[in-house]
C-alpha positions in Angstrom: -5.6 -190.3 29.6 -6.6 -193.8 28.9 -10.2 -193.8 28.7 -11.9 -196.3 30.9 -15.1 -196.0 29.1 -16.5 -194.3 26.2 -20.0 -192.9 25.8 -21.1 -192.6 21.9 -24.2 -190.4 21.0 -25.4 -188.9 17.5 -27.5 -186.0 17.1 -28.9 -185.1 13.9 -30.3 -181.7 12.8 -28.9 -179.8 15.4 -31.0 -178.4 18.1 -34.3 -179.3 16.2 -33.5 -183.1 15.8 -33.0 -186.1 17.7 -30.4 -187.5 19.9 -29.5 -191.2 20.1 -26.8 -193.1 22.2 -25.1 -195.9 20.4 -26.7 -198.4 23.0 -30.1 -197.1 22.3 -30.7 -196.3 26.0 -31.1 -192.3 24.8 -33.6 -191.6 22.0 -35.0 -188.4 22.1 -36.3 -185.3 20.4 -34.4 -182.2 20.7 -35.9 -178.9 20.4 -34.9 -175.2 21.3 -36.5 -174.0 24.4 -39.2 -171.3 24.1 -36.8 -168.6 25.5 -34.4 -169.0 22.8 -37.4 -169.0 20.0 -38.0 -172.6 20.0 -41.3 -174.5 20.3 -40.0 -176.4 23.7 -41.4 -179.8 22.5 -38.1 -181.7 23.3 -35.1 -181.8 25.3 -32.1 -179.4 24.7 -28.5 -179.6 25.0 -28.4 -177.4 28.2 -30.7 -179.9 30.0 -28.6 -182.9 29.1 -25.6 -181.1 30.4 -27.4 -180.2 33.4 -28.3 -183.8 34.2 -25.0 -185.4 33.5 -22.9 -182.7 35.4 -25.6 -182.9 38.5 -24.9 -186.8 38.3 -21.1 -186.8 37.8 -20.7 -184.3 40.5 -23.0 -186.2 43.0 -20.9 -189.1 42.4 -17.7 -187.3 43.1 -19.3 -185.9 46.3 -19.9 -189.6 47.5 -16.4 -190.4 46.7 -15.0 -187.5 48.7 -17.5 -188.2 51.6 -16.4 -191.9 51.7 -12.7 -191.0 51.7 -13.4 -188.6 54.6 -16.0 -191.0 56.3 -18.9 -188.6 56.1 -22.1 -190.2 54.8 -23.5 -187.7 52.0 -25.3 -190.6 50.4 -28.6 -188.7 50.9 -27.2 -185.5 49.2 -28.8 -183.7 46.1 -27.1 -181.9 43.3 -28.9 -179.5 41.1 -27.1 -178.3 38.3 -28.7 -175.0 36.6 -27.0 -174.5 33.3 -27.4 -171.0 31.5 -26.7 -170.0 27.9 -26.3 -166.8 26.5 -24.4 -164.4 24.1 -20.8 -164.4 24.4 -18.5 -162.3 22.3 -19.5 -163.3 18.5 -21.2 -166.6 19.6 -22.7 -168.2 22.9 -21.4 -169.4 26.1 -22.6 -171.3 29.2 -22.6 -170.7 33.0 -23.1 -173.2 35.6 -24.6 -173.1 39.2 -24.5 -176.2 41.4 -26.6 -176.3 44.3 -25.7 -178.8 46.8 -28.1 -179.9 49.3 -26.4 -182.0 51.9 -27.9 -184.0 54.9 -28.7 -182.5 58.1 -26.1 -184.3 59.7 -23.2 -182.6 57.8 -22.0 -179.5 59.4 -21.6 -176.4 57.1 -17.8 -176.3 57.3 -17.3 -180.2 56.8 -19.7 -180.0 54.0 -18.3 -177.0 52.3 -14.7 -178.9 52.4 -16.4 -181.9 50.5 -18.0 -179.9 48.0 -14.8 -178.1 47.2 -13.0 -181.5 47.0 -15.7 -182.9 45.1 -15.1 -180.1 42.5 -11.4 -180.9 42.1 -12.2 -184.7 41.3 -15.4 -184.5 39.3 -14.6 -185.2 35.4 -17.3 -182.3 34.6 -15.5 -179.8 36.7 -12.0 -180.6 35.3 -13.5 -180.0 31.9 -15.3 -177.0 32.3 -12.4 -175.3 34.5 -11.4 -172.1 33.2 -13.6 -172.4 30.3 -17.1 -172.2 32.2 -18.2 -170.0 35.0 -19.1 -172.5 37.8 -20.7 -171.2 41.2 -21.0 -173.7 44.1 -24.0 -173.1 46.3 -23.9 -175.3 49.4 -27.6 -175.5 50.9 
């Protein structure tokens, strides 16, 4: 694959440090969530992953919607990213909640969501590695 764009970010001190993008647009404190024993006084990698996946999936949904001539411009995607023990280490799981406009019937909406799941780069990167549940609302 030839990259059309490459994002660059640097994190220091792991989950208790700072993350900065090469262009400076992201510059934030990182902290472990309270549920994992941290102070929760910063953003955590799961939140960043959830935000990226939700945005990317929304764009993929828009693409397949335009191709099918179905207006999904008012759709909202919420990504829930869970972390937990998996074997000797940790693993992730994702639930994508897709709220479609009332004008889109359930069958059409489900087909568009399934199509978006095939073209979304995050879905392609996680397929076979992370359980991803699609919930159409």
